[in-house]
C-alpha positions as a Markdown table, in Angstrom:
| # | Residue | x | y | z |
|---|---|---|---|---|
| 1 | Met | 0.0 | 0.0 | 0.0 |
| 2 | Thr | 1.4 | 3.5 | -0.9 |
| 3 | Ala | 1.8 | 6.3 | 1.5 |
| 4 | Val | -0.4 | 9.2 | 0.7 |
| 5 | His | 1.0 | 12.7 | 1.5 |
| 6 | Asp | -1.9 | 15.1 | 0.9 |
| 7 | Pro | -2.2 | 17.9 | 3.4 |
| 8 | His | -5.9 | 18.0 | 2.7 |
| 9 | Leu | -6.2 | 14.3 | 3.5 |
| 10 | Asp | -4.0 | 14.7 | 6.6 |
| 11 | His | -6.2 | 17.5 | 7.9 |
| 12 | Asn | -9.6 | 15.7 | 7.3 |
| 13 | Ala | -8.7 | 12.1 | 7.7 |
| 14 | Leu | -9.5 | 10.1 | 10.9 |
| 15 | Lys | -6.9 | 7.8 | 12.4 |
| 16 | Ile | -8.3 | 4.4 | 13.4 |
| 17 | Gly | -8.7 | 5.5 | 17.1 |
| 18 | Gln | -10.7 | 8.4 | 16.0 |
| 19 | Leu | -12.9 | 6.3 | 13.7 |
| 20 | Ser | -13.4 | 3.9 | 16.7 |
| 21 | Glu | -14.4 | 6.7 | 19.0 |
| 22 | Ala | -16.7 | 8.2 | 16.3 |
| 23 | Thr | -18.6 | 5.0 | 15.7 |
| 24 | Gly | -18.2 | 3.0 | 19.0 |
| 25 | Val | -16.6 | 0.2 | 17.1 |
| 26 | Asp | -13.5 | -1.4 | 18.7 |
| 27 | Val | -10.2 | -0.9 | 16.8 |
| 28 | Glu | -9.6 | -4.6 | 16.5 |
| 29 | Thr | -13.1 | -4.9 | 15.0 |
| 30 | Ile | -12.4 | -2.2 | 12.4 |
| 31 | Arg | -9.2 | -4.1 | 11.4 |
| 32 | Tyr | -11.3 | -7.3 | 11.2 |
| 33 | Tyr | -13.8 | -5.6 | 8.9 |
| 34 | Glu | -11.0 | -4.4 | 6.7 |
| 35 | Lys | -9.6 | -7.8 | 6.4 |
| 36 | Ser | -12.9 | -9.4 | 5.7 |
| 37 | Gly | -13.8 | -6.9 | 2.9 |
| 38 | Leu | -16.7 | -5.2 | 5.0 |
| 39 | Leu | -14.7 | -2.0 | 5.1 |
| 40 | Pro | -12.4 | -0.7 | 2.2 |
| 41 | Ala | -8.8 | -0.5 | 3.0 |
| 42 | Pro | -7.9 | 3.1 | 3.9 |
| 43 | Ala | -5.2 | 5.2 | 2.4 |
| 44 | Arg | -2.1 | 5.5 | 4.3 |
| 45 | Leu | -0.6 | 8.8 | 5.4 |
| 46 | Ala | 3.2 | 9.5 | 5.0 |
| 47 | Asn | 3.7 | 8.4 | 8.7 |
| 48 | Gly | 2.0 | 4.9 | 7.9 |
| 49 | Tyr | -1.2 | 5.7 | 9.7 |
| 50 | Arg | -4.5 | 4.6 | 8.3 |
| 51 | Ala | -6.4 | 7.6 | 6.9 |
| 52 | Tyr | -10.2 | 7.0 | 7.1 |
| 53 | Gly | -12.7 | 9.3 | 5.4 |
| 54 | Gln | -16.4 | 10.1 | 5.5 |
| 55 | Ala | -17.1 | 7.0 | 3.3 |
| 56 | His | -15.4 | 4.8 | 5.9 |
| 57 | Leu | -17.4 | 6.5 | 8.6 |
| 58 | Glu | -20.7 | 6.0 | 6.9 |
| 59 | Arg | -20.0 | 2.4 | 5.9 |
| 60 | Leu | -18.8 | 1.5 | 9.4 |
| 61 | Ala | -22.1 | 3.1 | 10.7 |
| 62 | Phe | -24.1 | 0.9 | 8.3 |
| 63 | Val | -22.1 | -2.3 | 9.3 |
| 64 | Arg | -22.7 | -1.4 | 13.1 |
| 65 | His | -26.4 | -1.0 | 12.6 |
| 66 | Cys | -26.7 | -4.2 | 10.8 |
| 67 | Arg | -24.7 | -5.9 | 13.5 |
| 68 | Ala | -27.1 | -4.3 | 16.2 |
| 69 | Leu | -29.8 | -6.2 | 14.3 |
| 70 | Asp | -27.6 | -9.5 | 14.7 |
| 71 | Ile | -27.4 | -9.7 | 11.0 |
| 72 | Pro | -24.5 | -12.1 | 10.2 |
| 73 | Leu | -21.4 | -10.7 | 8.4 |
| 74 | Ala | -22.0 | -12.7 | 5.3 |
| 75 | Asp | -25.4 | -11.1 | 4.9 |
| 76 | Ile | -24.1 | -7.7 | 5.6 |
| 77 | Lys | -21.6 | -8.2 | 2.8 |
| 78 | Arg | -24.7 | -9.0 | 0.7 |
| 79 | Leu | -26.5 | -5.9 | 1.8 |
| 80 | Leu | -23.4 | -3.8 | 1.1 |
| 81 | Ser | -23.3 | -5.2 | -2.6 |
| 82 | Phe | -27.0 | -3.9 | -2.9 |
| 83 | Val | -25.9 | -0.5 | -1.5 |
| 84 | Gly | -23.1 | -0.4 | -4.1 |
| 85 | Glu | -25.4 | -1.6 | -6.9 |
| 86 | Pro | -28.9 | -0.5 | -6.2 |
| 87 | Ser | -31.6 | -1.9 | -8.3 |
| 88 | Glu | -35.3 | -1.6 | -8.2 |
| 89 | Asp | -35.9 | -5.2 | -7.3 |
| 90 | Cys | -35.3 | -5.5 | -3.6 |
| 91 | Gly | -36.8 | -9.0 | -3.2 |
| 92 | Asp | -33.3 | -10.4 | -2.3 |
| 93 | Ile | -33.1 | -7.8 | 0.5 |
| 94 | Asp | -36.5 | -8.8 | 1.7 |
| 95 | Glu | -35.7 | -12.4 | 1.7 |
| 96 | Leu | -32.5 | -11.8 | 3.6 |
| 97 | Ile | -34.3 | -9.8 | 6.4 |
| 98 | Gly | -37.1 | -12.5 | 6.4 |
| 99 | Asn | -34.4 | -15.2 | 7.1 |
| 100 | Gln | -32.9 | -13.0 | 9.9 |
| 101 | Leu | -36.4 | -12.7 | 11.3 |
| 102 | Val | -36.8 | -16.5 | 11.3 |
| 103 | Arg | -33.5 | -16.9 | 13.1 |
| 104 | Val | -34.5 | -14.3 | 15.7 |
| 105 | Arg | -37.8 | -16.0 | 16.4 |
| 106 | Ala | -36.1 | -19.4 | 16.8 |
| 107 | Arg | -33.7 | -17.8 | 19.2 |
| 108 | Leu | -36.7 | -16.2 | 21.2 |
| 109 | Lys | -38.3 | -19.6 | 21.3 |
| 110 | Ser | -35.2 | -21.1 | 22.7 |
| 111 | Leu | -34.8 | -18.2 | 25.3 |
| 112 | Arg | -38.3 | -18.7 | 26.5 |
| 113 | Ala | -37.5 | -22.4 | 27.1 |
| 114 | Leu | -34.4 | -21.4 | 29.0 |
| 115 | Glu | -36.3 | -19.0 | 31.1 |
| 116 | Arg | -38.7 | -21.7 | 32.1 |
| 117 | Gln | -35.9 | -23.9 | 33.0 |
| 118 | Leu | -34.3 | -21.3 | 35.2 |
| 119 | Val | -37.7 | -20.5 | 36.9 |
| 120 | Ala | -38.0 | -24.3 | 37.7 |
| 121 | Leu | -34.4 | -24.4 | 39.0 |
| 122 | Arg | -34.9 | -21.2 | 41.1 |
| 123 | Ala | -38.2 | -22.7 | 42.5 |
| 124 | Gln | -35.8 | -25.3 | 44.3 |
| 125 | Cys | -34.5 | -22.6 | 46.6 |
| 126 | Gly | -36.0 | -22.8 | 50.0 |
| 127 | Ala | -36.7 | -19.7 | 52.0 |
| 128 | Asp | -34.5 | -20.8 | 55.0 |
| 129 | His | -31.0 | -20.3 | 53.5 |
| 130 | Asp | -29.3 | -20.7 | 56.8 |
| 131 | His | -30.6 | -24.1 | 57.8 |
| 132 | His | -31.1 | -26.0 | 54.6 |
| 133 | Pro | -28.8 | -27.0 | 51.9 |
| 134 | Cys | -29.0 | -25.0 | 48.6 |
| 135 | Gly | -31.8 | -26.6 | 46.5 |
| 136 | Ile | -30.4 | -24.9 | 43.4 |
| 137 | Leu | -26.9 | -26.4 | 44.0 |
| 138 | Gln | -28.4 | -29.8 | 44.8 |
| 139 | Glu | -30.2 | -29.8 | 41.4 |
| 140 | Leu | -27.1 | -28.7 | 39.5 |
| 141 | Val | -25.0 | -31.5 | 41.1 |
| 142 | Ala | -27.7 | -34.1 | 40.5 |
| 143 | Ala | -27.9 | -33.1 | 36.8 |
| 144 | Ala | -24.1 | -33.4 | 36.5 |
| 145 | His | -24.5 | -36.9 | 37.8 |
| 146 | Gly | -27.0 | -37.7 | 35.1 |
| 147 | Glu | -30.0 | -37.7 | 37.5 |
| 148 | Ala | -33.3 | -36.0 | 36.8 |
| 149 | Cys | -33.3 | -32.3 | 37.6 |
| 150 | Ala | -36.1 | -29.8 | 38.1 |
| 151 | Cys | -35.1 | -27.6 | 35.2 |
| 152 | His | -34.9 | -30.3 | 32.5 |
| 153 | Gly | -37.5 | -32.8 | 34.1 |
| 154 | Ala | -36.0 | -35.9 | 32.7 |
| 155 | Ala | -32.6 | -37.4 | 33.5 |
| 156 | Ser | -29.9 | -35.7 | 31.6 |
| 157 | Lys | -26.6 | -37.4 | 30.6 |
| 158 | Ala | -23.5 | -35.5 | 31.8 |
| 159 | Gly | -21.8 | -33.9 | 28.8 |
| 160 | Ala | -24.9 | -34.1 | 26.6 |
């Protein structure tokens, strides 16, 4: 990569730390996004520092927003390709978001099941903590031994 010595660029360019601060994205994550092609490689200043511009800032904000929606990086790459080559047919984008919605709904279902299990486990706690063994801990140890537990109902095999 060639070093760029342009006083205008030096004045307006952001260093990676400044880009990180401006977007709330960790420096290592920015470097990862560059390596994976989500963020174009920046120019280099004469001193070797990366020089990020407004386009980097906007693209990183786009990626960050997509990640906040838990969209996988591969899908973000696809979305970025649509941003770069917009077309009137946005069916692929709709499908991509529909697939993300299916994943989120499946995770919600799984989290609701986890919540029920934790509620059942917590119900094993007796009110008298000083004079009785911990019911929660007993359930966890029993499950580790492959015995039935309150949170899973049936016997669970250790390591399964």
